[in-house]
N, C-alpha and C positions, 0 to 999 in steps of 0.2 A: 017939930021945931028944933028940939033939944038935940036930937041925933043928927039933924041937918048942920047944926053949929059946931058939933064935934068933929063931923066929916071935914068941914072946911078947915078947922084947927089942925087935924091931923094932914090933910093936903099941904097947907102952907107949910108946917114943920118939916114935913118931909122934903119940900122943894129947898127950903134953907138949909137943912143938913147938908146936902150934897151940892150947894151952890159953889161957883167958882171962887176962888179965893186969891188974893194978890200975891205975886211970886215973893214979895218982900216979907210976907208972913210964914213962909215955908222955912224950916229949919236948914242951915247950911249943910249939915250931914245928909239931909234927904236929896237936896238939889247936887250934893257931891256925888252921891250913890248912883242918881239917875245919869249923870255926865260919865261915871267911870264905867258902867255897865252899857250905855248906848251912847256913845261919843257923837253919833250922827243925829241924835233927837233935835229935831227943829220946833223952834217956838212952843216949849211946852206950856199947857195952860194946867191949872192945879186944882184941885177939888180937895176937900176934906169929907171922908166917908166912913162911919164906924170908927172913928179914932185914928185911921190910916190917911195917909196922903197919896192921891192918885195923880200921877202925871198923864195927861192926854198929849201925845205927841205924835210926829211923822218922821220915820227914818227910811233911809234908801233900802235896807235890806227887807222890812216888814212892812212898809206901809203906814197906815194909821194905827197907832197901838195905845195902849192903857198900861202902864206900870204902877204897882202898888208897893208902897213902903210904909214901915211903921214910923212912929214919931222920932225914933232913933236912928232912922236911914236903914234898916234891915229890910231886904228885899223880901216881899211876900209873893209876888206873882206878876206875870204879864198876860195879857190879852191882846191878840192880833187877828186882824180880818184874814179869813183864809177862803180864796177862791174855792168854789164848790168842786172843780176839777181835781183839786188836789186833797181832797177828804179821803181818808182811808176807805177802801172799796166795801167793807162790811158796814160802813155807815150809809153810804149810798145805796148798797142793796137792801138796808133796813128801812130806809125812807121809801123805796121804791115798792117794796112788797108789803109794808105795814102802814105806813103814814098817807100813803095815797094823795101828796099835795107836794108841789114842788118847793125846793129851798130857796128862800129869798135872801137869806144872810146866814153866814157862817163864821163861827170864831174859834180859835184856838188858845186855851188857856193852859199856861204852864207855870206851875207852883215853885216855890223857892226848892222843893226837893225833887224837882222833876217830873211831878205827876202832871200828866197830860189829860185834858178832858176838852172836848168839842161842845158848843153851844150851837144848836141850828134852829134856826126860825124859819116855819113853815108859811107858805101863801095862806093857808087856812087859820092863821094866828097862833098856832101851838108852838112851843118851844120844848125841844127834846135835847137831852144832855147825854153824852156818850163818854166811855173812857177811851184810852188810846188803842185799844182792840176792837173797838167799834161795838162794844157791848152797850145797849141802851140803859141808862140809870134812871130814866123817868118813865111812869106809865100812865 
């Protein structure tokens, strides 16, 4: 019973940590940096996760995206949806030869220093992460 209550507490706490927050509570420096970097960002919604602000928005160039900023407005990275047909060929070859499950979702993550990773979700429930050269980083 005690373990069950702890599990409920952890679940509720994790849901509230990443809950949507009102735009008025987002620092102006954070909102300004989003506008500067992504001027076509439409209707951003905001979350706070691990002390950073996450803007979920849609842009004409990238579609649905999530940009992450520090409390002071410094850019951390951006996560965008990536159509499977635009994944680097080493990734699609790896999935074909080793994962034996179709890709149902793919995201490209670009960090502030330009490091690119791809997060691939497979139909069998597994998630694989690749570097920009197509090397699998998860096992």
